[in-house]
C-alpha positions in Angstrom: 24.0 -17.8 -121.0 22.1 -18.5 -117.5 19.0 -20.6 -117.6 15.6 -19.4 -116.8 14.8 -19.3 -113.2 12.1 -21.8 -113.2 14.5 -24.2 -114.2 17.0 -23.5 -112.0 14.7 -24.0 -109.0 13.1 -27.0 -110.7 16.9 -28.9 -111.0 17.4 -28.0 -107.4 14.3 -29.2 -105.7 15.1 -32.9 -107.9 18.5 -32.7 -106.9 17.2 -32.7 -103.5 15.3 -35.9 -104.1 17.7 -37.6 -105.6 17.9 -37.0 -109.1 21.0 -36.9 -110.7 21.9 -34.5 -114.0 24.4 -35.2 -116.5 26.4 -32.2 -117.1 27.2 -33.1 -121.0 24.1 -33.9 -122.2 20.5 -32.9 -121.2 19.5 -36.3 -119.4 18.6 -36.9 -115.8 19.2 -40.3 -114.0 16.0 -41.1 -111.7 16.1 -42.1 -108.1 15.1 -46.0 -107.0 13.1 -44.9 -104.4 10.7 -41.9 -104.3 10.1 -40.9 -108.1 8.1 -37.8 -108.5 5.9 -38.0 -112.1 4.9 -34.5 -111.9 8.7 -33.3 -111.6 9.6 -36.1 -114.7 6.7 -34.4 -116.5 8.3 -31.5 -116.1 12.1 -32.2 -117.1 10.9 -34.0 -120.0 8.8 -30.6 -120.8 12.1 -28.5 -120.7 13.5 -31.1 -123.2 16.0 -33.2 -120.5 15.8 -37.4 -121.2 14.7 -39.7 -118.4 17.2 -42.6 -117.5 16.6 -45.3 -115.0 19.4 -46.0 -112.2 19.4 -49.9 -113.6 22.8 -50.4 -112.1 22.4 -48.8 -108.7 26.1 -48.1 -108.2 25.3 -45.3 -105.7 
């Protein structure tokens, strides 16, 4: 089933800002700089877990 349009737009906007989404689980890796509290809040409301990029492998 296709995801709702609001979630699709939110994921698109977050990816452009450097957020990375896991394909298996509903987990988002946040960028080291440019974190947006409002985006993370909305992603949590959709059931995503927030993970810090502690290894900075990118």
